[in-house]
N, CA, C and O of each residue as an XYZ file, in Angstrom:
544
protein
N     132.584     74.531    117.008
C     134.127     74.114    117.082
C     133.803     72.503    116.874
O     134.247     71.707    116.046
N     132.706     72.313    118.116
C     132.379     70.657    118.172
C     132.157     69.901    116.346
O     132.579     68.784    116.049
N     131.727     70.447    115.773
C     131.408     70.275    114.249
C     132.746     70.139    113.486
O     133.047     69.348    112.592
N     133.353     70.959    113.978
C     134.829     70.688    113.162
C     135.518     69.423    113.638
O     136.085     68.754    112.773
N     135.547     68.998    114.911
C     135.974     68.175    115.362
C     135.250     66.659    114.932
O     136.081     65.756    114.837
N     134.068     66.327    114.708
C     133.641     65.463    114.011
C     134.041     65.876    112.595
O     134.877     65.108    112.120
N     133.777     66.599    112.014
C     134.317     66.505    110.499
C     135.794     66.299    110.653
O     136.111     66.006    109.500
N     136.693     66.276    111.238
C     137.815     66.060    111.078
C     138.056     64.301    111.312
O     138.824     63.586    110.668
N     137.205     63.922    112.359
C     136.931     62.253    112.445
C     136.546     61.888    111.111
O     137.304     61.160    110.470
N     135.375     62.330    110.559
C     135.122     61.764    109.120
C     135.681     61.881    108.137
O     135.420     61.217    107.134
N     136.788     62.961    108.231
C     137.587     63.076    107.149
C     138.739     62.371    107.130
O     139.331     61.967    106.129
N     139.128     62.196    108.587
C     140.282     61.015    108.623
C     140.015     59.657    107.929
O     140.708     59.128    107.061
N     138.686     59.127    108.575
C     137.905     57.796    108.249
C     138.176     57.902    106.345
O     138.884     57.229    105.596
N     137.455     58.801    106.151
C     137.881     58.803    104.701
C     139.134     58.578    103.822
O     139.377     57.850    102.860
N     139.965     59.664    104.669
C     140.924     59.894    103.671
C     141.945     58.411    103.667
O     142.547     57.888    102.730
N     141.855     58.056    104.960
C     142.892     56.913    105.234
C     142.153     55.390    104.333
O     142.674     54.363    103.899
N     141.240     55.720    104.345
C     140.358     54.387    103.188
C     140.665     54.707    102.259
O     141.293     53.777    101.754
N     140.618     55.759    101.430
C     140.563     55.941    100.202
C     142.238     55.897     99.990
O     142.604     55.113     99.115
N     142.993     56.434    100.491
C     144.368     56.224    100.294
C     144.782     54.791     99.962
O     145.475     54.449     99.003
N     144.190     53.919    101.006
C     144.512     52.374    100.863
C     143.967     51.745     99.598
O     144.482     50.718     99.156
N     142.732     52.449     98.883
C     142.236     51.928     97.981
C     142.964     52.281     96.403
O     143.037     51.693     95.324
N     143.486     53.716     97.020
C     144.237     54.340     96.010
C     145.590     53.336     95.777
O     145.956     52.863     94.701
N     146.083     53.194     96.816
C     147.480     52.175     96.878
C     147.273     50.966     95.906
O     147.968     50.740     94.915
N     146.147     50.179     96.367
C     145.690     48.959     95.650
C     145.514     49.114     93.923
O     145.804     48.285     93.061
N     144.994     50.339     93.782
C     144.886     50.378     92.314
C     146.047     51.009     91.420
O     146.114     51.221     90.210
N     146.976     51.239     92.520
C     148.259     51.668     91.880
C     149.380     50.456     91.445
O     150.019     50.243     90.415
N     149.273     49.694     92.924
C     150.078     48.564     92.595
C     149.178     47.814     91.366
O     149.752     47.851     90.277
N     148.154     47.291     91.370
C     147.385     46.668     89.812
C     147.667     47.364     88.965
O     147.858     46.610     88.011
N     147.896     48.745     88.533
C     148.053     49.298     87.462
C     149.692     49.349     87.190
O     149.971     49.783     86.073
N     150.567     49.063     87.835
C     151.938     49.084     87.852
C     152.545     47.627     87.661
O     153.744     47.416     87.473
N     151.447     46.538     87.742
C     151.524     45.214     87.445
C     152.173     44.379     88.621
O     152.824     43.379     88.319
N     152.049     44.688     89.752
C     152.671     44.460     90.860
C     151.420     43.331     91.627
O     151.668     42.435     92.434
N     150.154     43.696     91.111
C     149.042     42.743     91.402
C     148.153     42.476     90.188
O     147.960     43.223     89.229
N     147.620     41.185     90.437
C     146.793     40.954     89.157
C     145.274     41.478     89.303
O     145.000     41.713     90.480
N     144.447     41.668     88.593
C     143.046     42.299     88.744
C     142.337     41.492     89.688
O     141.583     42.106     90.443
N     142.437     39.868     89.849
C     141.748     39.222     90.490
C     142.443     39.606     91.911
O     141.460     39.995     92.541
N     143.421     39.712     92.681
C     144.401     40.068     93.626
C     143.935     41.356     93.990
O     143.736     41.743     95.142
N     143.760     42.053     92.851
C     143.310     43.713     93.611
C     141.946     43.661     94.279
O     141.675     44.099     95.397
N     140.950     42.927     93.238
C     139.644     42.776     93.736
C     139.472     42.161     94.783
O     138.698     42.677     95.590
N     140.018     41.063     95.084
C     140.004     40.508     96.505
C     140.901     41.086     97.503
O     141.070     40.436     98.535
N     141.462     42.128     97.370
C     141.766     42.955     98.524
C     141.124     44.026     98.804
O     141.007     44.597     99.889
N     140.590     44.356     97.504
C     139.358     45.327     97.995
C     138.172     45.224     98.438
O     137.518     46.157     98.904
N     137.780     43.981     98.315
C     136.525     43.243     98.667
C     137.030     42.806    100.638
O     136.272     42.890    101.605
N     138.274     42.435    100.640
C     138.322     42.512    101.973
C     138.441     43.599    102.705
O     138.183     43.507    103.905
N     138.755     44.557    102.282
C     139.070     45.959    102.443
C     137.485     46.357    103.012
O     137.318     46.773    104.159
N     136.516     46.195    102.179
C     135.323     46.458    102.519
C     134.476     45.860    103.422
O     133.567     46.476    103.979
N     134.788     44.369    103.652
C     134.185     43.611    104.079
C     133.610     44.167    105.712
O     132.437     44.079    106.077
N     134.616     44.674    106.448
C     134.317     45.237    107.874
C     133.142     45.985    107.711
O     132.259     45.826    108.554
N     132.897     47.058    106.445
C     132.156     48.120    106.755
C     130.834     47.405    106.102
O     129.767     47.947    106.389
N     130.784     46.308    105.300
C     129.388     45.339    105.208
C     128.992     44.745    107.041
O     127.891     44.608    107.575
N     129.713     44.623    107.332
C     129.662     43.701    108.753
C     129.842     44.439    110.010
O     129.942     43.912    111.118
N     129.877     45.785    109.738
C     129.831     46.781    110.872
C     128.377     46.460    111.505
O     128.298     45.516    112.291
N     127.578     46.985    111.286
C     126.084     47.083    111.780
C     126.104     45.594    112.977
O     125.730     45.705    114.145
N     126.548     44.452    112.448
C     126.106     43.200    113.047
C     127.126     43.326    114.430
O     126.681     43.186    115.569
N     128.294     43.560    114.189
C     129.374     43.866    115.568
C     129.603     44.772    116.250
O     129.632     44.635    117.473
N     129.824     45.921    115.664
C     130.204     47.119    116.138
C     128.640     48.129    116.775
O     128.501     48.658    117.877
N     127.918     48.106    115.905
C     126.852     48.818    116.404
C     126.080     48.533    117.633
O     125.787     49.473    118.373
N     125.593     46.887    118.022
C     125.367     46.653    119.397
C     126.248     46.878    120.353
O     126.017     47.502    121.388
N     127.334     46.353    120.022
C     128.604     46.787    121.265
C     128.631     48.229    121.369
O     128.240     48.606    122.474
N     128.911     49.011    120.707
C     129.007     50.331    121.234
C     127.758     51.284    121.857
O     127.742     52.062    122.810
N     126.993     50.981    121.144
C     125.625     51.320    121.771
C     125.375     51.107    122.937
O     124.888     51.943    123.699
N     125.751     49.670    123.300
C     125.574     49.481    124.868
C     126.383     49.982    125.670
O     126.044     50.096    126.848
N     127.613     50.394    125.254
C     128.741     51.044    126.092
C     128.571     52.775    125.600
O     129.168     53.495    124.800
N     127.458     52.955    126.525
C     127.222     54.701    126.121
C     128.521     55.360    126.696
O     129.379     55.817    125.942
N     128.635     55.392    128.070
C     129.620     56.052    128.624
C     130.926     56.159    128.287
O     131.735     57.021    128.630
N     131.079     55.136    127.527
C     132.690     54.401    127.085
C     133.020     54.874    125.464
O     134.011     54.586    124.793
N     131.982     55.600    125.131
C     132.219     56.044    123.638
C     133.474     56.667    123.671
O     134.439     56.144    123.114
N     133.580     58.007    124.423
C     134.822     58.599    124.198
C     136.135     57.915    124.304
O     136.989     58.270    123.492
N     136.454     56.964    125.195
C     137.706     55.827    125.365
C     137.537     55.017    124.173
O     138.558     54.675    123.577
N     136.313     54.630    123.701
C     136.545     53.793    122.747
C     136.894     54.486    121.385
O     137.534     53.868    120.534
N     136.504     55.668    121.200
C     136.936     56.527    120.184
C     138.547     56.910    120.392
O     139.176     57.036    119.342
N     139.161     57.077    121.435
C     140.395     57.166    121.791
C     141.368     56.335    121.271
O     142.319     56.614    120.541
N     140.979     55.174    121.784
C     141.798     53.754    121.271
C     141.487     53.391    119.899
O     142.317     52.647    119.378
N     140.625     53.689    119.282
C     140.274     53.236    118.269
C     141.318     53.905    117.040
O     141.934     53.316    116.151
N     141.246     55.455    117.389
C     142.159     56.436    116.565
C     143.563     56.018    116.681
O     144.335     56.124    115.728
N     143.968     55.474    118.000
C     145.373     55.313    118.571
C     145.755     53.685    117.671
O     146.800     53.445    117.067
N     144.683     52.851    117.814
C     144.995     51.638    116.961
C     144.829     51.682    115.563
O     145.273     50.722    114.934
N     144.280     52.600    114.943
C     143.997     53.045    113.494
C     145.796     53.399    113.116
O     146.405     52.835    112.207
N     146.334     54.331    113.946
C     147.261     54.929    113.802
C     148.684     53.840    113.543
O     149.474     53.698    112.611
N     148.478     53.048    115.197
C     149.405     52.027    114.852
C     149.544     51.114    113.823
O     150.634     50.630    113.520
N     148.089     50.747    113.048
C     148.164     49.819    111.919
C     149.013     50.424    110.557
O     149.753     49.924    109.710
N     148.448     51.855    110.856
C     149.115     52.124    109.261
C     150.689     52.682    109.607
O     151.419     52.991    108.665
N     151.076     52.773    110.746
C     152.357     52.567    111.017
C     153.424     51.251    110.791
O     154.650     51.207    110.687
N     152.313     50.154    110.763
C     153.096     48.701    110.302
C     152.944     48.770    109.058
O     153.764     47.908    108.740
N     152.429     49.215    107.883
C     152.315     49.358    106.397
C     154.013     49.418    105.991
O     154.392     48.577    105.176
N     154.829     50.198    106.432
C     156.207     50.161    105.969
C     156.877     48.834    106.291
O     157.895     48.484    105.694
N     156.487     48.332    106.933
C     157.475     46.987    107.634
C     156.820     45.878    107.384
O     157.116     44.829    107.957
N     155.561     45.990    106.240
C     154.908     44.924    106.045
C     155.320     44.532    104.561
O     155.058     43.462    104.011
N     156.053     45.665    103.992
C     156.135     45.389    102.204
C     157.071     44.243    101.924
O     158.223     44.199    102.355
N     156.598     43.469    101.298
C     157.585     42.284    100.979
C     157.024     40.866    101.836
O     157.142     39.770    101.289
N     156.498     40.964    103.017
C     155.724     39.836    103.404
C     154.506     39.303    102.968
O     153.478     39.853    103.364
N     154.425     38.262    102.171
C     153.182     37.805    101.744
C     152.136     38.035    103.033
O     152.331     37.658    104.189
N     151.190     38.623    102.612
C     149.562     38.172    103.182
C     149.970     39.749    104.363
O     148.918     40.260    104.748
N     150.987     40.329    104.795
C     150.974     41.248    105.665
C     150.056     42.141    105.287
O     148.976     42.214    105.875
N     150.432     43.072    104.075
C     149.628     44.095    103.754
C     147.963     43.645    104.020
O     147.189     44.198    104.801
N     147.694     42.557    103.185
C     146.293     42.105    103.346
C     145.772     42.388    105.005
O     144.727     42.980    105.274
N     146.678     41.867    105.977
C     146.070     41.532    107.306
C     145.969     43.264    107.624
O     145.007     43.784    108.188
N     146.969     43.874    107.215
C     146.904     45.051    108.356
C     145.745     46.168    107.096
O     145.733     47.374    107.340
N     145.232     45.863    106.366
C     144.502     46.420    105.385
C     143.062     46.054    106.318
O     142.221     46.917    106.568
N     142.958     44.710    106.747
C     141.729     44.399    107.424
C     141.842     44.653    108.824
O     140.759     44.855    109.373
N     142.951     44.704    109.623
C     142.948     45.445    110.999
C     142.537     46.786    110.804
O     141.993     47.324    111.769
N     142.691     47.495    109.675
C     142.761     49.076    109.701
C     141.342     49.253    109.401
O     140.828     50.156    110.061
N     140.643     48.707    108.674
C     139.191     48.708    108.174
C     138.461     48.532    109.434
O     137.827     49.416    110.011
N     138.609     47.258    109.830
C     138.021     46.891    111.430
C     137.827     48.067    112.023
O     136.827     48.769    111.870
N     138.961     48.364    112.852
C     139.123     49.457    113.919
C     138.404     50.800    113.612
O     137.857     51.552    114.418
N     138.572     50.980    111.771
C     137.818     51.924    111.372
C     136.676     52.061    111.465
O     136.244     53.213    111.496
N     135.828     51.022    111.537
C     134.553     50.902    111.417
C     134.188     51.181    112.918
O     133.158     51.782    113.223
N     135.017     50.747    113.761
C     134.766     50.784    115.148
C     134.954     52.334    115.345
O     134.282     52.807    116.261
N     135.536     52.968    114.832
C     135.611     54.547    115.092
C     134.542     55.468    114.449
O     134.229     56.612    114.779
N     134.063     54.697    113.460
C     133.127     55.548    112.745
C     131.714     55.110    113.527
O     130.712     55.818    113.422
N     131.720     53.933    114.287
C     130.058     53.966    114.986
C     130.477     54.636    115.911
O     129.545     55.364    116.253
N     131.544     54.865    116.669
C     131.791     55.599    118.248
C     131.477     57.144    117.743
O     130.758     57.858    118.442
N     131.990     57.589    116.620
C     131.804     59.180    116.423
C     130.436     59.042    115.915
O     129.882     60.131    116.069
N     129.711     58.262    115.424
C     128.418     58.629    114.985
C     127.520     58.612    116.521
O     126.619     59.433    116.694
N     127.832     57.722    117.453
C     127.358     57.320    118.910
C     127.545     58.950    119.660
O     126.693     59.573    120.293
N     128.703     59.281    119.391
C     128.983     60.400    120.327
C     128.265     61.864    119.700
O     127.757     62.646    120.504
N     128.261     62.154    118.328
C     127.505     63.009    117.329
C     126.281     62.862    118.158
O     126.000     63.755    118.957
N     125.478     61.738    118.029
C     124.117     61.843    118.443
C     123.767     62.121    119.815
O     122.659     62.504    120.191
N     124.778     61.905    120.540
C     124.919     62.440    121.947
C     124.865     63.938    122.007
O     123.932     64.584    122.486
N     125.644     64.286    121.627
C     125.946     65.624    121.441
C     124.788     67.185    120.822
O     124.588     68.283    121.341
N     124.312     66.612    119.650
C     123.658     67.260    118.657
C     122.215     67.275    119.462
O     121.737     66.316    120.067
N     121.532     68.823    119.303
C     120.496     68.668    119.670
C     119.252     68.060    118.483
O     119.428     67.804    117.292
N     117.992     67.951    119.294
C     117.042     67.100    118.752
C     116.670     67.801    117.188
O     116.194     67.071    116.318
N     116.898     69.097    116.949
C     116.722     69.553    115.613
C     117.680     69.594    114.599
O     117.484     69.637    113.384
N     118.978     69.573    115.351
C     120.006     69.060    114.385
C     119.886     67.634    114.073
O     120.147     67.391    112.895
N     119.517     66.458    114.902
C     119.442     65.358    114.341
C     118.393     65.086    113.451
O     118.602     64.071    112.787
N     117.269     65.691    113.204
C     116.496     65.794    111.784
C     117.235     66.116    111.101
O     117.375     65.257    110.231
N     118.220     67.405    110.882
C     118.663     67.767    109.917
C     119.889     67.087    109.123
O     120.169     67.438    107.977
N     120.840     65.749    110.050
C     121.419     65.207    109.834
C     121.012     63.771    109.441
O     121.626     62.799    108.999
N     119.727     64.025    109.779
C     119.046     62.299    109.008
C     118.749     62.933    107.305
O     118.909     62.239    106.300
N     118.411     64.010    107.297
C     117.758     64.458    106.125
C     119.267     64.572    105.055
O     119.365     64.357    103.847
N     120.173     64.934    105.921
C     121.697     65.005    104.934
C     121.985     63.809    104.783
O     122.434     63.567    103.662
N     121.884     62.684    105.676
C     122.337     61.616    105.243
C     121.815     60.784    104.035
O     122.525     60.089    103.308
N     120.179     60.992    103.904
C     119.258     60.334    103.133
C     119.665     61.096    101.756
O     119.433     60.496    100.706
N     120.238     62.337    101.704
C     120.220     63.087    100.348
C     121.630     62.616     99.983
O     121.932     62.647     98.790
N     122.549     62.174    100.898
C     123.743     62.112    100.467
C     123.898     60.275     99.612
O     124.958     59.921     99.098
């Protein structure tokens, strides 16, 4: 059951991120965005993922007992940001800010889920998880 919960967290991360990417590509295809604007938007979307080890890793690793509340808070914040997308239509730069906020919080969730999973899985499962990650 615990593995299903972790799988759901990872699916939620992947689905929302890919949904935003698909929307950017659709807007480029329909002509609402130039290729340069779409490329910059996607670069901004992935910026938190590149910087994640520098800011979230050390912060969440130091807060071992708070990973559960961090996980819950990040999920609530991610949902709040997603709910803001319909109201941001037509406001210059608002979508870009929401995308950046969403991925910033999503990277926090990713680090927290990894930390909680690391605490719950047994030593032999850690090795299997590492091997799967390396093969991925």
